[in-house]
N, C-alpha and C positions, 0 to 999 in steps of 0.2 A: 303825832306831826309837832318835830323838831324845832326849836328856837335856829337852830342849824340854818333849817329851809329856809325860815322866812329870811332870815339876815342875809343868806346867798341869792337868795330873789331878789330883796330888796337892792342890793347891789348891783345886780343884773341890770334891775329897771333903773337907777340912777346911772349908770355907765349909756341911758340910751338917750339921755334927757337930750335936749334941743341948748347949744351954747348959749344961747338968748335970754335963760334962765342962771341967772345969776346965784355963786356957792353959797352967799349971805343968805340970798331970798330962799333955797332951798333947804339950808339949813336950818332958818326958821321956821319954816310950815313945818319940815318933821319935828324941829320940836315944840310945836303947839298941837301937831295933829298924830303923833306918834301911836298910841293906843288905837285911835279908828283905822289906820292904816293896815297896824300889823294884824287889824282883824280882819280884815278886809282880804288880807295876804293869806291870811292860815285858812279861811275859808275857801280864798279862790284855789290851794294848792289842795285841799282834801276834796274839793270837790272835779279836782284835776284829778287825783288818785283814784278816785273809786271810779270812776269811766273807763280806764286801765286796769279795776282789777284787784288794787292795793291792796295790803293787809291793813285793815283800820286797825287805829290803838287807842286814840283817847276818844273822847264823847264828841269833841268835834269832824272826826274822823269819820264815825257809824255817823253820825247825820248828816253826812254829805251823801252819802247815799240812797238817802229815801225818792231823790231825784230816778237817779238808777234805777232804781227797785219799782219806780211808778211805770217807767218806760219800758221795763222787761215783762213786766205784767202784759201789757198790748202785744210783745213777740209768742210768751207763753201761749197765749190766748189764741194763738191763730190752731187754722191745723197743721195736720205733722209736717205734709208736704210743703207747706209757705213758711213754716219755722225753716224746714233743710234748705229751702231757695235764699233765706238771708245768712246759714250757716253759710253754706257755697260761695256766697257772693265774699263774705270773711276770707275765705279761705284761700281767693282768688286777689282779694286785698294781698294778701301775707307772703302768696307767691309771687305778686308782682315788684312785692318790696327784697324780692333775695334768698328770701329762709327756705330751707332745706326742707324736701317733701317730707322728708320722716318726721320734720320737727313737727310740720304745721299738722298734719293728720296725728301724727301721735299726742302730741304736746298741745293740741289744742282742738280739732274736730273732735277726737275719740272722748278727750277730757270731757267737754260741754255735753255730746249724745248721752255718756254715763252720768254725766251730773243730772241733767234733766229727765233721765232714767230710777236716780235716786231720788227724785225729788217728787215722780207721781206717788214711788213706796212710801215715803215718808207725811206726805198728806192723809194716806189711809191710817196713818198714825195718828194722825189728826194735829198735824205739826205744819203750820202757814209756812210755807219756803218756796224760795224761789230758783232756777238756775238764772245764771248773769253771762249772759253772749258777751261777752268784755274780751281784750289781751289774755286775761289772768282766766280763763271759765272758772266761777266762783258757788257754790251754795250758799243764798241768803235764806238767814230765817230770822222770822219778824213775828214782831208781838203790839198789837196795839199801835199797828198800822207804821211801825218802824222796826230798823234793823237792830236784832239784841245779839246776834252769832253770826258769825261767817265762817263758812270751812272752803279753807283756799284749796288751788289743785295741789297744795305739800301734803292736804291732809290735815293741816293744825285747824282746830278750831277755836276758833277769836271770839271770844265773848268779850258785850257790852261791860265798862269799868262797872256798871253800877247793877248789871247781871251776876254778875261773876259769886258763884255758888247757890247759883238761885237754879238754872240748866243744868245740873247733874245727870238726870234722865233724858238728856236729849244725846248725851254718847252713845248712850245704848242705844238708841234707835237708832242712832245716823250707822251707829258699826253695823248694824243689822241691815240697813239696806245697803251699805258698802257691801257685805258680803252676798245677798241676794240679786245685787248689781254685777258680781261676778260669778255669778251660779247663769244667772243668765245669760252673759257674754259668751262663755263655756257651751250653753246650750244652743247658742245662734249660729259659734262654729266660723265668722266671717272676719278675715284680715283685713279690717279695713284701709286700705292702704293705695287706694285712687277713687275717684269720686261717685266713681258707679258701684263699689263697694262699700262705701260710706256711704251713700244713700240707701242699699239696703241694708244695712247694719243699724242705724239710726232708725227707719221704721220698725225693723225688728223687734227691736229691743223694745221700745215705745208701748208697742204694740204687745210683747209678752209682760213688760210691766203691768199695765192695765188690765190685764188678764188674770196675773198672779191677785191683786186686789183684790178684783173681782171674786177670786175664788176663796180668798181672806176672811173677806166681808160678809161674803152668803153664809156659813158657819154663824159667826156672832149674832148677823137681823133672826136666823132658826131662833139662835136660842134665845135670844131677847123675848121673842114671842111664845115659849116656852113658861 
C-alpha cells in the first residue's frame, strides 16, 4: 500500500464533507487523529484491493486477503456444477459491463478454470491453496491460516515479506502444476469461447486433474505399505 494512495483517498473524502464542517474544525480533528485515520484508510484500501485480486505488497495487503480466502473456501468446496454456476454469473456480469467476449473468456473465465485445476494438483503436493474467483483470478497459498503467497494471472508469485527466502520449493511445485495443466488442456482439446464450451472445458479439466492426482497418489501409498 503506497502513501500516495492513502493521501489521494483522504483528499477525495475531504472534498465530500459538508460545508457545515468548518475547515478549522476538520484540520484540528485530523491533527489529533491522523494516525488512527490513516490506519483505517490503509486497511480499507487493502481490503478493497484484495476483493479485486490485486497484487499484495506489504504485510497489510496480505492480511487483507484473509477474509477473501475464507469466502472462497466456501465457493471452492461446492460441487463443480455449482462452482461453474458462480463462474457463469461473473461472466454475465462482465458482459453486462461491456467487456469483449474474448477478454471475458480468455482473461477471466478460462484463467479461473485453469487456476482451480492447478489448485487441485498442488493440494496433492501438500500445499494449502485456494483458487480465487475475483476480478483477477489468482492462486492463494496459505500457511497458518494466512496468505503467504499469491500467484497472479500474469504468473508472478508474490511472497509475504516475512516469508521471502523460505518458500523456494513452492516455485518448483507451481511450475509442475502449471505444466500439468497445459498437458490437461491439450488433452481436453476444447476451445472455451462460448458458455457451452466453457462449461465442458471446466468440468473436463477438474475431473482430469483429480484423476491425475489419484494416479500419482496410488503408487506413493503402495510404496508406503511396502
